[in-house]
C-alpha positions in Angstrom: -17.9 -8.3 -21.4 -16.9 -10.9 -24.5 -16.7 -14.3 -23.9 -12.9 -14.0 -24.6 -12.4 -12.2 -21.7 -14.4 -14.2 -19.4 -12.1 -16.9 -20.5 -8.8 -14.8 -20.6 -8.7 -12.3 -18.1 -6.6 -9.5 -18.8 -3.5 -9.3 -15.6 -4.0 -6.3 -13.0 -1.5 -3.5 -12.7 0.8 -3.3 -9.6 -2.1 -0.4 -9.0 -5.1 -2.0 -9.0 -3.9 -5.1 -7.0 -2.0 -2.5 -4.4 -5.1 -1.2 -4.2 -7.0 -4.4 -3.6 -4.4 -4.8 -0.5 -5.0 -1.6 1.0 -8.9 -2.2 0.7 -8.4 -5.6 2.6 -5.9 -3.8 5.0 -8.7 -1.3 5.9 -11.3 -3.8 6.0 -9.2 -5.7 8.2 -8.4 -3.1 10.6 -12.2 -2.1 10.8 -12.9 -5.2 12.4 -9.9 -6.0 14.7 -9.8 -4.5 18.1 -6.3 -4.8 18.3 -4.5 -0.8 19.0 -1.2 -2.2 17.5 -1.7 -2.6 13.3 0.8 -6.3 12.3 1.0 -5.6 8.9 2.7 -2.6 8.6 5.8 -4.0 7.8 4.5 -5.8 4.9 3.0 -2.6 3.8 6.1 -0.4 3.6 8.0 -3.4 1.7 5.0 -3.2 -0.7 4.8 0.2 -1.3 8.8 0.2 -1.5 8.9 -2.4 -4.1 6.6 -0.2 -6.2 8.1 2.7 -5.9 11.7 1.0 -6.6 10.3 0.5 -10.4 10.5 3.9 -10.8 12.8 5.7 -8.3 16.0 3.9 -6.4 14.7 4.2 -2.8 16.1 2.9 0.7 13.9 1.8 3.3 14.9 4.4 5.3 13.6 6.6 3.2 10.1 5.7 3.3 7.7 6.6 6.5 5.0 4.9 7.1 2.2 5.7 10.3 -1.1 4.4 11.4 -2.7 6.7 13.7 -6.4 5.8 15.5 -8.4 9.2 16.1 -11.6 7.9 16.9 -13.8 4.7 16.8 -14.4 5.3 12.8 -11.3 7.7 11.8 -8.2 5.9 11.4 -5.2 8.0 9.1 -2.3 5.7 7.4 0.2 8.6 6.4 3.2 7.3 3.4 6.4 10.2 3.4 8.7 9.4 0.9 11.9 11.4 0.3 12.8 11.0 -2.9 16.1 11.4 -4.2 17.8 14.4 -5.8 19.0 14.4 -9.6 22.2 14.7 -10.4 23.0 17.1 -12.6 
């Protein structure tokens, strides 16, 4: 790391920001005993914003589900129905 990088850090990309948020959510979920995740609506909204930069999608086209399979296994499933290209 050079001295200039220390005083002028690079702007985070949307992918790295989304990765950090997901890591925080997963860590929070592991520490909480609440079976119903309260963060899913906000996570879905964030994912819609990121996908919306590249493809026009509606909220009904994104399905986000969370399943607790065991004490140490959780599954976050994301299904996105992409629109057909106009020909």
